[in-house]
C-alpha atoms as a printed R data frame, in Angstrom:
    type eleno elety resid chain resno       x       y       z
1   ATOM     1    CA   MET     A     1 -28.436 -13.238 -58.713
2   ATOM     2    CA   ALA     A     2 -27.770 -14.979 -55.380
3   ATOM     3    CA   TRP     A     3 -24.051 -14.351 -55.726
4   ATOM     4    CA   LEU     A     4 -24.745 -10.612 -55.976
5   ATOM     5    CA   ILE     A     5 -26.549 -10.679 -52.623
6   ATOM     6    CA   VAL     A     6 -23.668 -12.619 -51.066
7   ATOM     7    CA   VAL     A     7 -21.107 -10.153 -52.468
8   ATOM     8    CA   ALA     A     8 -23.151  -7.198 -51.202
9   ATOM     9    CA   ALA     A     9 -23.518  -8.777 -47.737
10  ATOM    10    CA   VAL     A    10 -19.776  -9.525 -47.536
11  ATOM    11    CA   ALA     A    11 -18.904  -5.997 -48.707
12  ATOM    12    CA   PHE     A    12 -21.264  -4.526 -46.114
13  ATOM    13    CA   ALA     A    13 -19.776  -6.733 -43.378
14  ATOM    14    CA   VAL     A    14 -16.210  -5.763 -44.343
15  ATOM    15    CA   LEU     A    15 -17.045  -2.045 -44.429
16  ATOM    16    CA   THR     A    16 -18.825  -2.291 -41.072
17  ATOM    17    CA   LEU     A    17 -15.850  -4.121 -39.558
18  ATOM    18    CA   LEU     A    18 -13.464  -1.495 -40.944
19  ATOM    19    CA   GLY     A    19 -15.644   1.244 -39.453
20  ATOM    20    CA   PHE     A    20 -15.576  -0.403 -36.016
21  ATOM    21    CA   LEU     A    21 -11.810  -0.901 -36.229
22  ATOM    22    CA   TRP     A    22 -11.286   2.744 -37.211
23  ATOM    23    CA   PHE     A    23 -13.515   3.905 -34.339
24  ATOM    24    CA   ALA     A    24 -11.592   1.752 -31.840
25  ATOM    25    CA   TYR     A    25  -8.237   2.934 -33.185
26  ATOM    26    CA   ASP     A    26  -9.215   6.606 -33.176
27  ATOM    27    CA   SER     A    27 -10.761   6.420 -29.693
28  ATOM    28    CA   ASN     A    28  -7.699   4.688 -28.298
29  ATOM    29    CA   LYS     A    29  -5.429   7.264 -29.944
30  ATOM    30    CA   ARG     A    30  -7.380  10.199 -28.425
31  ATOM    31    CA   VAL     A    31  -7.404   8.596 -24.959
32  ATOM    32    CA   ARG     A    32  -3.678   7.878 -25.098
33  ATOM    33    CA   ARG     A    33  -2.920  11.397 -26.369
34  ATOM    34    CA   PHE     A    34  -4.779  12.923 -23.416
35  ATOM    35    CA   ALA     A    35  -3.244  10.445 -20.940
36  ATOM    36    CA   ASN     A    36   0.267  11.273 -22.157
37  ATOM    37    CA   SER     A    37  -0.303  15.025 -22.257
38  ATOM    38    CA   THR     A    38   0.134  17.477 -19.428
39  ATOM    39    CA   ASP     A    39  -3.304  19.006 -20.039
40  ATOM    40    CA   LEU     A    40  -5.318  19.569 -16.890
41  ATOM    41    CA   VAL     A    41  -8.380  20.128 -19.019
42  ATOM    42    CA   PRO     A    42  -8.386  19.237 -22.725
43  ATOM    43    CA   GLY     A    43  -6.377  21.837 -24.602
44  ATOM    44    CA   LYS     A    44  -5.032  23.607 -21.485
45  ATOM    45    CA   PRO     A    45  -1.729  22.416 -20.009
46  ATOM    46    CA   GLY     A    46  -1.550  22.103 -16.249
47  ATOM    47    CA   ARG     A    47   1.228  23.168 -13.917
48  ATOM    48    CA   ALA     A    48   1.727  19.861 -12.099
49  ATOM    49    CA   PRO     A    49   5.070  18.065 -12.269
50  ATOM    50    CA   VAL     A    50   5.435  15.878 -15.352
51  ATOM    51    CA   GLU     A    51   6.225  12.916 -13.087
52  ATOM    52    CA   TRP     A    52   2.612  12.949 -11.895
53  ATOM    53    CA   LYS     A    53   1.466  11.455 -15.203
54  ATOM    54    CA   LYS     A    54   2.385   7.977 -13.967
55  ATOM    55    CA   SER     A    55   3.355   8.343 -10.311
56  ATOM    56    CA   PRO     A    56   1.570   6.204  -7.700
57  ATOM    57    CA   GLU     A    57   1.794   8.992  -5.090
58  ATOM    58    CA   PRO     A    58  -1.563  10.159  -3.632
59  ATOM    59    CA   GLU     A    59  -1.187  13.707  -4.947
60  ATOM    60    CA   ALA     A    60  -0.478  12.402  -8.458
61  ATOM    61    CA   LEU     A    61  -3.549  10.159  -8.271
62  ATOM    62    CA   LEU     A    62  -5.706  13.111  -7.193
63  ATOM    63    CA   HIS     A    63  -4.301  15.164 -10.057
64  ATOM    64    CA   ARG     A    64  -5.135  12.431 -12.587
65  ATOM    65    CA   ARG     A    65  -8.643  12.067 -11.138
66  ATOM    66    CA   ILE     A    66  -9.149  15.796 -11.742
67  ATOM    67    CA   ARG     A    67  -7.901  15.439 -15.322
68  ATOM    68    CA   TYR     A    68 -10.154  12.499 -16.145
69  ATOM    69    CA   ALA     A    69 -13.220  14.081 -14.540
70  ATOM    70    CA   MET     A    70 -12.668  17.198 -16.633
71  ATOM    71    CA   GLY     A    71 -12.117  15.044 -19.705
72  ATOM    72    CA   LEU     A    72 -15.596  13.606 -19.138
73  ATOM    73    CA   VAL     A    73 -17.066  17.085 -18.682
74  ATOM    74    CA   TYR     A    74 -15.538  18.110 -22.019
75  ATOM    75    CA   GLU     A    75 -17.096  15.093 -23.766
76  ATOM    76    CA   ASN     A    76 -20.585  16.451 -23.061
77  ATOM    77    CA   PRO     A    77 -21.740  17.912 -26.395
78  ATOM    78    CA   SER     A    78 -24.327  20.235 -24.840
79  ATOM    79    CA   LEU     A    79 -21.566  22.182 -23.070
80  ATOM    80    CA   ARG     A    80 -19.971  23.006 -26.432
81  ATOM    81    CA   ASN     A    81 -23.048  24.250 -28.250
82  ATOM    82    CA   ASP     A    82 -24.393  26.919 -25.910
83  ATOM    83    CA   ASP     A    83 -22.668  30.198 -25.046
84  ATOM    84    CA   GLU     A    84 -23.858  30.283 -21.415
85  ATOM    85    CA   LEU     A    85 -22.874  26.651 -20.809
86  ATOM    86    CA   ARG     A    86 -19.509  27.229 -22.460
87  ATOM    87    CA   ALA     A    87 -18.946  30.245 -20.186
88  ATOM    88    CA   ALA     A    88 -19.913  28.127 -17.164
89  ATOM    89    CA   ARG     A    89 -17.453  25.458 -18.263
90  ATOM    90    CA   GLU     A    90 -14.765  28.157 -18.516
91  ATOM    91    CA   ARG     A    91 -15.511  29.186 -14.903
92  ATOM    92    CA   LEU     A    92 -15.259  25.520 -13.938
93  ATOM    93    CA   ASP     A    93 -11.892  25.314 -15.717
94  ATOM    94    CA   ASP     A    94 -10.632  28.278 -13.679
95  ATOM    95    CA   ALA     A    95 -11.807  26.665 -10.426
96  ATOM    96    CA   VAL     A    96 -10.152  23.373 -11.393
97  ATOM    97    CA   PHE     A    97  -6.849  25.151 -12.026
98  ATOM    98    CA   VAL     A    98  -7.092  26.783  -8.591
99  ATOM    99    CA   LEU     A    99  -7.787  23.371  -7.011
100 ATOM   100    CA   ASP     A   100  -4.862  21.778  -8.849
101 ATOM   101    CA   ASP     A   101  -2.584  24.625  -7.759
102 ATOM   102    CA   GLU     A   102  -3.676  23.982  -4.151
103 ATOM   103    CA   LEU     A   103  -2.845  20.298  -4.639
104 ATOM   104    CA   ILE     A   104   0.591  21.157  -6.037
105 ATOM   105    CA   ALA     A   105   1.251  23.516  -3.106
106 ATOM   106    CA   ALA     A   106   0.053  20.943  -0.547
107 ATOM   107    CA   ALA     A   107   2.314  18.295  -2.075
108 ATOM   108    CA   ALA     A   108   5.315  20.639  -2.058
109 ATOM   109    CA   ALA     A   109   4.767  21.851   1.514
110 ATOM   110    CA   PRO     A   110   7.487  20.736   3.917
111 ATOM   111    CA   ASP     A   111   4.922  19.946   6.630
112 ATOM   112    CA   ARG     A   112   2.279  18.017   4.698
113 ATOM   113    CA   ASP     A   113  -1.161  18.393   6.221
114 ATOM   114    CA   ASP     A   114  -3.531  15.446   5.808
115 ATOM   115    CA   ASP     A   115  -6.492  17.796   6.248
116 ATOM   116    CA   ASP     A   116  -5.492  19.636   3.062
117 ATOM   117    CA   PHE     A   117  -5.359  16.381   1.121
118 ATOM   118    CA   ARG     A   118  -8.669  15.232   2.620
119 ATOM   119    CA   ARG     A   119 -10.347  18.510   1.622
120 ATOM   120    CA   ILE     A   120  -8.881  18.319  -1.893
121 ATOM   121    CA   GLY     A   121  -9.961  14.673  -2.118
122 ATOM   122    CA   TRP     A   122 -13.535  15.662  -1.257
123 ATOM   123    CA   ALA     A   123 -13.447  18.382  -3.912
124 ATOM   124    CA   VAL     A   124 -12.188  15.864  -6.462
125 ATOM   125    CA   ARG     A   125 -14.989  13.458  -5.520
126 ATOM   126    CA   TRP     A   126 -17.572  16.210  -6.099
127 ATOM   127    CA   LEU     A   127 -15.933  16.944  -9.455
128 ATOM   128    CA   GLU     A   128 -16.125  13.262 -10.412
129 ATOM   129    CA   LEU     A   129 -19.880  13.272  -9.776
130 ATOM   130    CA   LEU     A   130 -20.445  16.263 -12.067
131 ATOM   131    CA   PRO     A   131 -20.211  14.676 -15.563
132 ATOM   132    CA   GLY     A   132 -23.012  12.207 -14.838
133 ATOM   133    CA   GLU     A   133 -25.224  14.930 -13.399
134 ATOM   134    CA   LEU     A   134 -24.707  17.170 -16.427
135 ATOM   135    CA   TYR     A   135 -25.217  14.725 -19.250
136 ATOM   136    CA   TYR     A   136 -29.005  14.831 -19.539
137 ATOM   137    CA   ALA     A   137 -29.628  17.946 -17.462
138 ATOM   138    CA   PRO     A   138 -31.578  20.792 -19.049
139 ATOM   139    CA   LYS     A   139 -29.625  24.013 -19.532
140 ATOM   140    CA   ALA     A   140 -30.891  25.816 -16.418
141 ATOM   141    CA   GLU     A   141 -30.209  22.777 -14.230
142 ATOM   142    CA   ALA     A   142 -26.757  22.286 -15.797
143 ATOM   143    CA   LEU     A   143 -25.835  25.891 -15.007
144 ATOM   144    CA   VAL     A   144 -26.889  25.412 -11.377
145 ATOM   145    CA   LYS     A   145 -24.946  22.129 -11.120
146 ATOM   146    CA   ILE     A   146 -21.800  23.687 -12.566
147 ATOM   147    CA   ASP     A   147 -22.014  26.615 -10.151
148 ATOM   148    CA   ALA     A   148 -22.582  24.177  -7.257
149 ATOM   149    CA   ALA     A   149 -19.551  22.171  -8.369
150 ATOM   150    CA   ILE     A   150 -17.445  25.340  -8.457
151 ATOM   151    CA   ALA     A   151 -18.582  26.167  -4.914
152 ATOM   152    CA   ASN     A   152 -17.711  22.619  -3.803
153 ATOM   153    CA   LEU     A   153 -14.266  22.923  -5.372
154 ATOM   154    CA   ARG     A   154 -13.634  26.093  -3.351
155 ATOM   155    CA   ASP     A   155 -15.079  24.855  -0.063
156 ATOM   156    CA   PRO     A   156 -15.974  21.178  -0.287
157 ATOM   157    CA   ALA     A   157 -18.270  19.466   2.134
158 ATOM   158    CA   GLU     A   158 -17.788  15.782   2.713
159 ATOM   159    CA   PRO     A   159 -19.255  14.104  -0.373
160 ATOM   160    CA   PRO     A   160 -22.053  11.594  -0.143
161 ATOM   161    CA   PRO     A   161 -21.041   7.942   0.124
162 ATOM   162    CA   VAL     A   162 -20.576   6.105  -3.135
163 ATOM   163    CA   GLU     A   163 -23.423   3.768  -2.249
164 ATOM   164    CA   PRO     A   164 -26.339   5.193  -0.270
165 ATOM   165    CA   GLU     A   165 -26.967   3.689   3.111
166 ATOM   166    CA   ASN     A   166 -29.940   1.343   3.311
167 ATOM   167    CA   PRO     A   167 -31.956   2.027   6.488
168 ATOM   168    CA   ASP     A   168 -33.799  -1.286   6.086
169 ATOM   169    CA   ASP     A   169 -30.592  -3.354   6.069
170 ATOM   170    CA   PRO     A   170 -30.629  -5.593   9.197
171 ATOM   171    CA   ASP     A   171 -26.864  -6.184   8.965
172 ATOM   172    CA   GLU     A   172 -26.090  -2.504   9.377
173 ATOM   173    CA   GLU     A   173 -25.602  -1.348  12.927
174 ATOM   174    CA   ALA     A   174 -27.493   1.705  14.138
């Protein structure tokens, strides 16, 4: 009887290990497929040069930051299951394509303007903050946050610092 318990425990352990290995393999395959694609948002190819997939140039890095932020937005299951949220995500997709087109135009301009890249960088930073704000947001709040993100993509204000300033910090100068 004891050998039956041991066999069952070993079988369970092997099946669990196989499940974890399959999950890791499948996740890695999906991430690599998206990383090697030209999709700006999952399922929608972008118009950026193919070289930007791996280029270290600032415009290519901004483009990839847009792609990965939108990849995180698409991973949110609540945005797939509701018609209004799906429509809001579609509006966000349109705004992201406009932003990426502005980035492509700024990179191709003969007289590159750092202000354009700074403004686009701020918009990208706002976009990167969006997935975390949406994940547990109720529907009404998610709709407002998506619309605010779209407005920030069109006319971005300087984003908040990554780490909030601590007014009680004695090392910080006033």
